[in-house]
PDB file of the backbone (N, CA, C, O) and the ligand in Angstrom, with CONECT records:
HET    FE2  A 101       1
ATOM      1  N   MET A   1       0.791  -1.171   0.008  1.00  0.00           N
ATOM      2  CA  MET A   1       0.020   0.013  -0.003  1.00  0.00           C
ATOM      3  C   MET A   1       1.061   1.345   0.068  1.00  0.00           C
ATOM      4  O   MET A   1       2.085   1.471   0.740  1.00  0.00           O
ATOM      5  N   ALA A   2       0.407   2.315  -0.894  1.00  0.00           N
ATOM      6  CA  ALA A   2       1.157   3.393  -0.697  1.00  0.00           C
ATOM      7  C   ALA A   2       1.263   4.073   0.384  1.00  0.00           C
ATOM      8  O   ALA A   2       0.287   4.025   1.133  1.00  0.00           O
ATOM      9  N   ASP A   3       2.406   4.877   0.795  1.00  0.00           N
ATOM     10  CA  ASP A   3       2.244   5.476   2.169  1.00  0.00           C
ATOM     11  C   ASP A   3       1.134   6.623   2.131  1.00  0.00           C
ATOM     12  O   ASP A   3       0.557   6.899   3.183  1.00  0.00           O
ATOM     13  N   SER A   4       0.801   7.333   0.895  1.00  0.00           N
ATOM     14  CA  SER A   4      -0.385   8.194   1.120  1.00  0.00           C
ATOM     15  C   SER A   4      -1.661   7.773   1.295  1.00  0.00           C
ATOM     16  O   SER A   4      -2.558   8.513   1.699  1.00  0.00           O
ATOM     17  N   LYS A   5      -1.828   6.370   0.953  1.00  0.00           N
ATOM     18  CA  LYS A   5      -3.072   5.845   1.214  1.00  0.00           C
ATOM     19  C   LYS A   5      -3.203   5.195   2.579  1.00  0.00           C
ATOM     20  O   LYS A   5      -4.315   5.067   3.090  1.00  0.00           O
ATOM     21  N   LEU A   6      -2.179   4.812   3.138  1.00  0.00           N
ATOM     22  CA  LEU A   6      -1.911   4.297   4.423  1.00  0.00           C
ATOM     23  C   LEU A   6      -2.174   5.720   5.358  1.00  0.00           C
ATOM     24  O   LEU A   6      -2.979   5.688   6.289  1.00  0.00           O
ATOM     25  N   LEU A   7      -1.596   6.672   5.095  1.00  0.00           N
ATOM     26  CA  LEU A   7      -1.618   7.907   5.942  1.00  0.00           C
ATOM     27  C   LEU A   7      -3.015   8.558   5.940  1.00  0.00           C
ATOM     28  O   LEU A   7      -3.388   9.175   6.938  1.00  0.00           O
ATOM     29  N   LYS A   8      -3.788   8.443   4.868  1.00  0.00           N
ATOM     30  CA  LYS A   8      -5.121   9.072   4.754  1.00  0.00           C
ATOM     31  C   LYS A   8      -5.973   7.989   5.707  1.00  0.00           C
ATOM     32  O   LYS A   8      -6.791   8.436   6.510  1.00  0.00           O
ATOM     33  N   MET A   9      -5.774   6.699   5.598  1.00  0.00           N
ATOM     34  CA  MET A   9      -6.508   5.836   6.433  1.00  0.00           C
ATOM     35  C   MET A   9      -6.259   5.996   7.842  1.00  0.00           C
ATOM     36  O   MET A   9      -7.176   5.855   8.650  1.00  0.00           O
ATOM     37  N   LEU A  10      -4.932   6.317   8.242  1.00  0.00           N
ATOM     38  CA  LEU A  10      -4.590   6.486   9.664  1.00  0.00           C
ATOM     39  C   LEU A  10      -5.241   7.641  10.237  1.00  0.00           C
ATOM     40  O   LEU A  10      -5.772   7.625  11.348  1.00  0.00           O
ATOM     41  N   ARG A  11      -5.190   8.786   9.361  1.00  0.00           N
ATOM     42  CA  ARG A  11      -5.657  10.052   9.689  1.00  0.00           C
ATOM     43  C   ARG A  11      -6.969   9.917   9.973  1.00  0.00           C
ATOM     44  O   ARG A  11      -7.416  10.427  11.000  1.00  0.00           O
ATOM     45  N   ASP A  12      -7.806   9.184   9.073  1.00  0.00           N
ATOM     46  CA  ASP A  12      -9.235   9.031   9.408  1.00  0.00           C
ATOM     47  C   ASP A  12      -9.512   8.292  10.775  1.00  0.00           C
ATOM     48  O   ASP A  12     -10.469   8.596  11.487  1.00  0.00           O
ATOM     49  N   ASP A  13      -8.658   7.358  11.074  1.00  0.00           N
ATOM     50  CA  ASP A  13      -8.741   6.556  12.255  1.00  0.00           C
ATOM     51  C   ASP A  13      -8.567   7.545  13.482  1.00  0.00           C
ATOM     52  O   ASP A  13      -9.283   7.584  14.482  1.00  0.00           O
ATOM     53  N   LEU A  14      -7.369   8.405  13.171  1.00  0.00           N
ATOM     54  CA  LEU A  14      -7.376   9.358  14.352  1.00  0.00           C
ATOM     55  C   LEU A  14      -8.402  10.195  14.542  1.00  0.00           C
ATOM     56  O   LEU A  14      -8.735  10.396  15.710  1.00  0.00           O
ATOM     57  N   VAL A  15      -9.110  10.847  13.502  1.00  0.00           N
ATOM     58  CA  VAL A  15     -10.325  11.539  13.635  1.00  0.00           C
ATOM     59  C   VAL A  15     -11.341  10.960  14.345  1.00  0.00           C
ATOM     60  O   VAL A  15     -12.077  11.559  15.129  1.00  0.00           O
ATOM     61  N   GLY A  16     -11.389   9.591  14.026  1.00  0.00           N
ATOM     62  CA  GLY A  16     -12.548   8.720  14.862  1.00  0.00           C
ATOM     63  C   GLY A  16     -12.387   8.479  16.191  1.00  0.00           C
ATOM     64  O   GLY A  16     -13.311   8.233  16.967  1.00  0.00           O
ATOM     65  N   GLU A  17     -11.070   8.553  16.510  1.00  0.00           N
ATOM     66  CA  GLU A  17     -10.568   8.463  18.064  1.00  0.00           C
ATOM     67  C   GLU A  17     -10.977   9.687  18.642  1.00  0.00           C
ATOM     68  O   GLU A  17     -11.756   9.698  19.595  1.00  0.00           O
ATOM     69  N   LEU A  18     -10.491  10.776  18.115  1.00  0.00           N
ATOM     70  CA  LEU A  18     -10.759  12.262  18.848  1.00  0.00           C
ATOM     71  C   LEU A  18     -12.292  12.431  18.904  1.00  0.00           C
ATOM     72  O   LEU A  18     -12.700  13.095  19.857  1.00  0.00           O
ATOM     73  N   ASN A  19     -13.199  11.949  18.057  1.00  0.00           N
ATOM     74  CA  ASN A  19     -14.562  12.313  17.929  1.00  0.00           C
ATOM     75  C   ASN A  19     -15.001  11.359  19.168  1.00  0.00           C
ATOM     76  O   ASN A  19     -15.723  11.838  20.042  1.00  0.00           O
ATOM     77  N   ALA A  20     -14.565  10.005  19.246  1.00  0.00           N
ATOM     78  CA  ALA A  20     -15.043   9.204  20.306  1.00  0.00           C
ATOM     79  C   ALA A  20     -14.804   9.692  21.671  1.00  0.00           C
ATOM     80  O   ALA A  20     -15.589   9.460  22.590  1.00  0.00           O
ATOM     81  N   ILE A  21     -13.543  10.478  21.827  1.00  0.00           N
ATOM     82  CA  ILE A  21     -13.184  10.937  23.036  1.00  0.00           C
ATOM     83  C   ILE A  21     -14.198  12.314  23.443  1.00  0.00           C
ATOM     84  O   ILE A  21     -14.630  12.539  24.574  1.00  0.00           O
ATOM     85  N   ASN A  22     -14.419  13.059  22.356  1.00  0.00           N
ATOM     86  CA  ASN A  22     -15.367  14.020  22.603  1.00  0.00           C
ATOM     87  C   ASN A  22     -16.871  13.653  23.115  1.00  0.00           C
ATOM     88  O   ASN A  22     -17.565  14.206  23.968  1.00  0.00           O
ATOM     89  N   GLN A  23     -17.117  12.551  22.309  1.00  0.00           N
ATOM     90  CA  GLN A  23     -18.568  11.977  22.766  1.00  0.00           C
ATOM     91  C   GLN A  23     -18.568  11.302  24.145  1.00  0.00           C
ATOM     92  O   GLN A  23     -19.475  11.490  24.956  1.00  0.00           O
ATOM     93  N   TYR A  24     -17.514  10.511  24.375  1.00  0.00           N
ATOM     94  CA  TYR A  24     -17.432  10.159  25.781  1.00  0.00           C
ATOM     95  C   TYR A  24     -17.474  11.164  26.789  1.00  0.00           C
ATOM     96  O   TYR A  24     -18.195  11.077  27.783  1.00  0.00           O
ATOM     97  N   GLN A  25     -16.631  12.218  26.522  1.00  0.00           N
ATOM     98  CA  GLN A  25     -16.627  13.189  27.483  1.00  0.00           C
ATOM     99  C   GLN A  25     -17.961  13.997  27.857  1.00  0.00           C
ATOM    100  O   GLN A  25     -18.246  14.456  28.963  1.00  0.00           O
ATOM    101  N   ALA A  26     -18.708  14.062  26.680  1.00  0.00           N
ATOM    102  CA  ALA A  26     -20.078  14.841  26.856  1.00  0.00           C
ATOM    103  C   ALA A  26     -20.840  13.889  27.651  1.00  0.00           C
ATOM    104  O   ALA A  26     -21.516  14.302  28.593  1.00  0.00           O
ATOM    105  N   HIS A  27     -20.800  12.833  27.400  1.00  0.00           N
ATOM    106  CA  HIS A  27     -21.730  11.769  28.117  1.00  0.00           C
ATOM    107  C   HIS A  27     -21.121  11.614  29.552  1.00  0.00           C
ATOM    108  O   HIS A  27     -21.952  11.517  30.455  1.00  0.00           O
ATOM    109  N   ILE A  28     -19.895  11.578  29.876  1.00  0.00           N
ATOM    110  CA  ILE A  28     -19.290  11.805  31.196  1.00  0.00           C
ATOM    111  C   ILE A  28     -19.773  12.978  31.999  1.00  0.00           C
ATOM    112  O   ILE A  28     -20.027  12.913  33.202  1.00  0.00           O
ATOM    113  N   ASP A  29     -19.886  14.061  31.252  1.00  0.00           N
ATOM    114  CA  ASP A  29     -20.291  15.354  31.915  1.00  0.00           C
ATOM    115  C   ASP A  29     -21.681  15.271  32.490  1.00  0.00           C
ATOM    116  O   ASP A  29     -22.041  15.948  33.454  1.00  0.00           O
ATOM    117  N   GLU A  30     -22.474  14.375  31.829  1.00  0.00           N
ATOM    118  CA  GLU A  30     -23.935  14.155  32.382  1.00  0.00           C
ATOM    119  C   GLU A  30     -24.097  13.061  33.439  1.00  0.00           C
ATOM    120  O   GLU A  30     -25.169  12.854  34.008  1.00  0.00           O
ATOM    121  N   MET A  31     -22.975  12.372  33.670  1.00  0.00           N
ATOM    122  CA  MET A  31     -23.121  11.134  34.419  1.00  0.00           C
ATOM    123  C   MET A  31     -22.547  11.173  35.907  1.00  0.00           C
ATOM    124  O   MET A  31     -21.869  12.092  36.365  1.00  0.00           O
ATOM    125  N   SER A  32     -22.884  10.164  36.494  1.00  0.00           N
ATOM    126  CA  SER A  32     -22.373  10.008  37.868  1.00  0.00           C
ATOM    127  C   SER A  32     -22.138   8.476  38.031  1.00  0.00           C
ATOM    128  O   SER A  32     -22.427   7.637  37.177  1.00  0.00           O
ATOM    129  N   GLY A  33     -21.582   8.230  39.229  1.00  0.00           N
ATOM    130  CA  GLY A  33     -21.471   6.802  39.710  1.00  0.00           C
ATOM    131  C   GLY A  33     -20.769   5.842  38.718  1.00  0.00           C
ATOM    132  O   GLY A  33     -19.875   6.234  37.968  1.00  0.00           O
ATOM    133  N   GLU A  34     -21.213   4.573  38.749  1.00  0.00           N
ATOM    134  CA  GLU A  34     -20.488   3.775  38.026  1.00  0.00           C
ATOM    135  C   GLU A  34     -20.291   3.651  36.717  1.00  0.00           C
ATOM    136  O   GLU A  34     -19.297   3.111  36.232  1.00  0.00           O
ATOM    137  N   ALA A  35     -21.526   4.302  35.864  1.00  0.00           N
ATOM    138  CA  ALA A  35     -21.325   4.515  34.352  1.00  0.00           C
ATOM    139  C   ALA A  35     -20.228   5.534  34.092  1.00  0.00           C
ATOM    140  O   ALA A  35     -19.460   5.347  33.149  1.00  0.00           O
ATOM    141  N   LYS A  36     -20.099   6.709  34.950  1.00  0.00           N
ATOM    142  CA  LYS A  36     -19.128   7.572  34.719  1.00  0.00           C
ATOM    143  C   LYS A  36     -17.812   7.233  35.018  1.00  0.00           C
ATOM    144  O   LYS A  36     -16.857   7.796  34.483  1.00  0.00           O
ATOM    145  N   LYS A  37     -17.702   6.287  35.899  1.00  0.00           N
ATOM    146  CA  LYS A  37     -16.162   5.692  36.184  1.00  0.00           C
ATOM    147  C   LYS A  37     -15.796   4.700  35.009  1.00  0.00           C
ATOM    148  O   LYS A  37     -14.647   4.633  34.573  1.00  0.00           O
ATOM    149  N   THR A  38     -16.794   3.964  34.541  1.00  0.00           N
ATOM    150  CA  THR A  38     -16.547   3.114  33.242  1.00  0.00           C
ATOM    151  C   THR A  38     -16.088   3.754  32.070  1.00  0.00           C
ATOM    152  O   THR A  38     -15.107   3.366  31.436  1.00  0.00           O
ATOM    153  N   LEU A  39     -16.956   4.974  31.701  1.00  0.00           N
ATOM    154  CA  LEU A  39     -16.423   5.680  30.719  1.00  0.00           C
ATOM    155  C   LEU A  39     -15.334   6.542  30.677  1.00  0.00           C
ATOM    156  O   LEU A  39     -14.820   6.946  29.634  1.00  0.00           O
ATOM    157  N   GLU A  40     -14.910   6.883  32.019  1.00  0.00           N
ATOM    158  CA  GLU A  40     -13.745   7.324  32.225  1.00  0.00           C
ATOM    159  C   GLU A  40     -12.598   6.610  31.834  1.00  0.00           C
ATOM    160  O   GLU A  40     -11.644   7.184  31.309  1.00  0.00           O
ATOM    161  N   HIS A  41     -12.625   5.319  32.065  1.00  0.00           N
ATOM    162  CA  HIS A  41     -11.923   4.244  31.837  1.00  0.00           C
ATOM    163  C   HIS A  41     -11.668   4.131  30.370  1.00  0.00           C
ATOM    164  O   HIS A  41     -10.527   4.051  29.915  1.00  0.00           O
ATOM    165  N   ILE A  42     -12.650   4.125  29.704  1.00  0.00           N
ATOM    166  CA  ILE A  42     -12.655   3.930  28.333  1.00  0.00           C
ATOM    167  C   ILE A  42     -11.995   5.060  27.683  1.00  0.00           C
ATOM    168  O   ILE A  42     -11.139   4.915  26.810  1.00  0.00           O
ATOM    169  N   ILE A  43     -12.491   6.426  28.212  1.00  0.00           N
ATOM    170  CA  ILE A  43     -11.784   7.613  27.488  1.00  0.00           C
ATOM    171  C   ILE A  43     -10.228   7.547  27.687  1.00  0.00           C
ATOM    172  O   ILE A  43      -9.464   8.050  26.864  1.00  0.00           O
ATOM    173  N   ALA A  44      -9.824   6.946  28.743  1.00  0.00           N
ATOM    174  CA  ALA A  44      -8.227   6.885  28.913  1.00  0.00           C
ATOM    175  C   ALA A  44      -7.902   5.912  27.841  1.00  0.00           C
ATOM    176  O   ALA A  44      -6.889   6.190  27.198  1.00  0.00           O
ATOM    177  N   ASP A  45      -8.496   4.904  27.528  1.00  0.00           N
ATOM    178  CA  ASP A  45      -8.105   4.026  26.426  1.00  0.00           C
ATOM    179  C   ASP A  45      -7.968   4.514  24.977  1.00  0.00           C
ATOM    180  O   ASP A  45      -7.128   4.174  24.144  1.00  0.00           O
ATOM    181  N   GLU A  46      -9.113   5.504  24.848  1.00  0.00           N
ATOM    182  CA  GLU A  46      -9.216   6.147  23.449  1.00  0.00           C
ATOM    183  C   GLU A  46      -8.145   7.167  23.392  1.00  0.00           C
ATOM    184  O   GLU A  46      -7.709   7.396  22.264  1.00  0.00           O
ATOM    185  N   LYS A  47      -7.587   7.887  24.475  1.00  0.00           N
ATOM    186  CA  LYS A  47      -6.584   8.709  24.407  1.00  0.00           C
ATOM    187  C   LYS A  47      -5.191   8.020  24.145  1.00  0.00           C
ATOM    188  O   LYS A  47      -4.253   8.593  23.592  1.00  0.00           O
ATOM    189  N   GLU A  48      -5.165   6.648  24.632  1.00  0.00           N
ATOM    190  CA  GLU A  48      -3.850   6.094  24.235  1.00  0.00           C
ATOM    191  C   GLU A  48      -3.932   5.568  22.816  1.00  0.00           C
ATOM    192  O   GLU A  48      -2.916   5.341  22.159  1.00  0.00           O
ATOM    193  N   HIS A  49      -5.179   5.375  22.348  1.00  0.00           N
ATOM    194  CA  HIS A  49      -5.125   4.997  20.926  1.00  0.00           C
ATOM    195  C   HIS A  49      -4.711   6.202  19.960  1.00  0.00           C
ATOM    196  O   HIS A  49      -3.979   5.981  18.995  1.00  0.00           O
ATOM    197  N   VAL A  50      -5.229   7.566  20.259  1.00  0.00           N
ATOM    198  CA  VAL A  50      -4.671   8.743  19.773  1.00  0.00           C
ATOM    199  C   VAL A  50      -3.267   8.796  19.815  1.00  0.00           C
ATOM    200  O   VAL A  50      -2.725   9.279  18.821  1.00  0.00           O
ATOM    201  N   ALA A  51      -2.535   8.399  20.766  1.00  0.00           N
ATOM    202  CA  ALA A  51      -1.226   8.447  21.052  1.00  0.00           C
ATOM    203  C   ALA A  51      -0.444   7.289  19.972  1.00  0.00           C
ATOM    204  O   ALA A  51       0.514   7.513  19.233  1.00  0.00           O
ATOM    205  N   GLU A  52      -1.110   6.144  20.136  1.00  0.00           N
ATOM    206  CA  GLU A  52      -0.544   5.011  19.260  1.00  0.00           C
ATOM    207  C   GLU A  52      -0.749   5.448  17.696  1.00  0.00           C
ATOM    208  O   GLU A  52       0.102   5.135  16.863  1.00  0.00           O
ATOM    209  N   LEU A  53      -1.767   6.092  17.385  1.00  0.00           N
ATOM    210  CA  LEU A  53      -2.001   6.398  15.842  1.00  0.00           C
ATOM    211  C   LEU A  53      -0.974   7.469  15.624  1.00  0.00           C
ATOM    212  O   LEU A  53      -0.166   7.338  14.704  1.00  0.00           O
ATOM    213  N   THR A  54      -0.950   8.576  16.450  1.00  0.00           N
ATOM    214  CA  THR A  54       0.017   9.657  16.218  1.00  0.00           C
ATOM    215  C   THR A  54       1.487   9.112  16.033  1.00  0.00           C
ATOM    216  O   THR A  54       2.164   9.377  15.040  1.00  0.00           O
ATOM    217  N   LYS A  55       1.869   8.410  16.969  1.00  0.00           N
ATOM    218  CA  LYS A  55       3.318   7.732  16.635  1.00  0.00           C
ATOM    219  C   LYS A  55       3.515   7.148  15.304  1.00  0.00           C
ATOM    220  O   LYS A  55       4.458   7.397  14.552  1.00  0.00           O
ATOM    221  N   LEU A  56       2.419   6.249  15.055  1.00  0.00           N
ATOM    222  CA  LEU A  56       2.499   5.780  13.653  1.00  0.00           C
ATOM    223  C   LEU A  56       2.682   6.523  12.664  1.00  0.00           C
ATOM    224  O   LEU A  56       3.578   6.300  11.849  1.00  0.00           O
ATOM    225  N   ILE A  57       1.847   7.541  12.576  1.00  0.00           N
ATOM    226  CA  ILE A  57       1.689   8.536  11.625  1.00  0.00           C
ATOM    227  C   ILE A  57       3.032   9.251  11.566  1.00  0.00           C
ATOM    228  O   ILE A  57       3.599   9.399  10.483  1.00  0.00           O
ATOM    229  N   ARG A  58       3.520   9.669  12.636  1.00  0.00           N
ATOM    230  CA  ARG A  58       5.015  10.332  12.583  1.00  0.00           C
ATOM    231  C   ARG A  58       6.106   9.390  12.096  1.00  0.00           C
ATOM    232  O   ARG A  58       7.188   9.862  11.745  1.00  0.00           O
ATOM    233  N   LYS A  59       5.856   7.972  12.053  1.00  0.00           N
ATOM    234  CA  LYS A  59       6.841   7.189  11.681  1.00  0.00           C
ATOM    235  C   LYS A  59       6.721   7.088  10.151  1.00  0.00           C
ATOM    236  O   LYS A  59       7.705   6.762   9.487  1.00  0.00           O
ATOM    237  N   ILE A  60       5.654   7.335   9.635  1.00  0.00           N
ATOM    238  CA  ILE A  60       5.545   7.380   8.065  1.00  0.00           C
ATOM    239  C   ILE A  60       5.690   8.531   7.434  1.00  0.00           C
ATOM    240  O   ILE A  60       6.196   8.587   6.313  1.00  0.00           O
ATOM    241  N   ASP A  61       5.192   9.747   8.192  1.00  0.00           N
ATOM    242  CA  ASP A  61       5.181  11.030   7.460  1.00  0.00           C
ATOM    243  C   ASP A  61       6.404  11.739   8.034  1.00  0.00           C
ATOM    244  O   ASP A  61       6.425  11.948   9.247  1.00  0.00           O
ATOM    245  N   PRO A  62       7.313  12.085   7.350  1.00  0.00           N
ATOM    246  CA  PRO A  62       8.616  12.782   7.936  1.00  0.00           C
ATOM    247  C   PRO A  62       8.217  14.223   8.261  1.00  0.00           C
ATOM    248  O   PRO A  62       8.721  14.794   9.228  1.00  0.00           O
ATOM    249  N   VAL A  63       7.283  14.845   7.438  1.00  0.00           N
ATOM    250  CA  VAL A  63       6.959  16.225   7.681  1.00  0.00           C
ATOM    251  C   VAL A  63       6.371  16.344   9.042  1.00  0.00           C
ATOM    252  O   VAL A  63       6.796  17.145   9.875  1.00  0.00           O
ATOM    253  N   GLU A  64       5.313  15.468   9.259  1.00  0.00           N
ATOM    254  CA  GLU A  64       4.641  15.377  10.461  1.00  0.00           C
ATOM    255  C   GLU A  64       5.559  15.081  11.656  1.00  0.00           C
ATOM    256  O   GLU A  64       5.316  15.576  12.757  1.00  0.00           O
ATOM    257  N   SER A  65       6.512  14.355  11.466  1.00  0.00           N
ATOM    258  CA  SER A  65       7.595  14.029  12.511  1.00  0.00           C
ATOM    259  C   SER A  65       8.227  15.298  12.878  1.00  0.00           C
ATOM    260  O   SER A  65       8.283  15.779  14.010  1.00  0.00           O
ATOM    261  N   GLU A  66       8.713  15.800  11.753  1.00  0.00           N
ATOM    262  CA  GLU A  66       9.534  17.150  11.963  1.00  0.00           C
ATOM    263  C   GLU A  66       8.757  18.260  12.700  1.00  0.00           C
ATOM    264  O   GLU A  66       9.378  19.099  13.354  1.00  0.00           O
ATOM    265  N   LYS A  67       7.354  18.286  12.606  1.00  0.00           N
ATOM    266  CA  LYS A  67       6.548  19.406  13.135  1.00  0.00           C
ATOM    267  C   LYS A  67       6.364  19.080  14.673  1.00  0.00           C
ATOM    268  O   LYS A  67       6.439  19.949  15.542  1.00  0.00           O
ATOM    269  N   PHE A  68       6.117  17.759  14.920  1.00  0.00           N
ATOM    270  CA  PHE A  68       6.051  17.307  16.480  1.00  0.00           C
ATOM    271  C   PHE A  68       7.448  17.455  17.002  1.00  0.00           C
ATOM    272  O   PHE A  68       7.574  17.807  18.175  1.00  0.00           O
ATOM    273  N   ARG A  69       8.521  17.227  16.266  1.00  0.00           N
ATOM    274  CA  ARG A  69       9.760  17.325  17.073  1.00  0.00           C
ATOM    275  C   ARG A  69      10.121  18.849  17.417  1.00  0.00           C
ATOM    276  O   ARG A  69      10.687  19.243  18.437  1.00  0.00           O
ATOM    277  N   LYS A  70       9.638  19.666  16.269  1.00  0.00           N
ATOM    278  CA  LYS A  70       9.936  21.146  16.669  1.00  0.00           C
ATOM    279  C   LYS A  70       9.062  21.533  17.939  1.00  0.00           C
ATOM    280  O   LYS A  70       9.551  22.113  18.908  1.00  0.00           O
ATOM    281  N   GLU A  71       7.579  21.123  17.839  1.00  0.00           N
ATOM    282  CA  GLU A  71       6.980  21.784  18.792  1.00  0.00           C
ATOM    283  C   GLU A  71       7.153  21.140  20.259  1.00  0.00           C
ATOM    284  O   GLU A  71       6.685  21.724  21.236  1.00  0.00           O
ATOM    285  N   GLU A  72       7.865  19.873  20.386  1.00  0.00           N
ATOM    286  CA  GLU A  72       8.349  19.511  21.576  1.00  0.00           C
ATOM    287  C   GLU A  72       9.524  20.087  22.292  1.00  0.00           C
ATOM    288  O   GLU A  72       9.789  19.735  23.441  1.00  0.00           O
ATOM    289  N   MET A  73      10.283  21.025  21.595  1.00  0.00           N
ATOM    290  CA  MET A  73      11.380  21.424  22.071  1.00  0.00           C
ATOM    291  C   MET A  73      11.278  22.430  22.993  1.00  0.00           C
ATOM    292  O   MET A  73      12.291  22.891  23.518  1.00  0.00           O
TER     293      MET A  73
HETATM  294 FE   FE2 A 101      -9.967   3.549  20.273  1.00  0.00          FE2+
END
């Protein structure tokens, strides 16, 4: 698979993870008790997925990697 196609798919997946975080957070803000604690655990997993996808994108896209490196300084 060409890198450009792979990157598009990974960026689409990243958007999905970010949208999931926003949706879970909106629900968490309305909840309490066990349901809230469960979604807080799930949202932490989604944030890990964002980090994993971002790491992978950086490995494939040298421009993205350089932008992150520059911002982390
Ligand atoms: Fe996820």
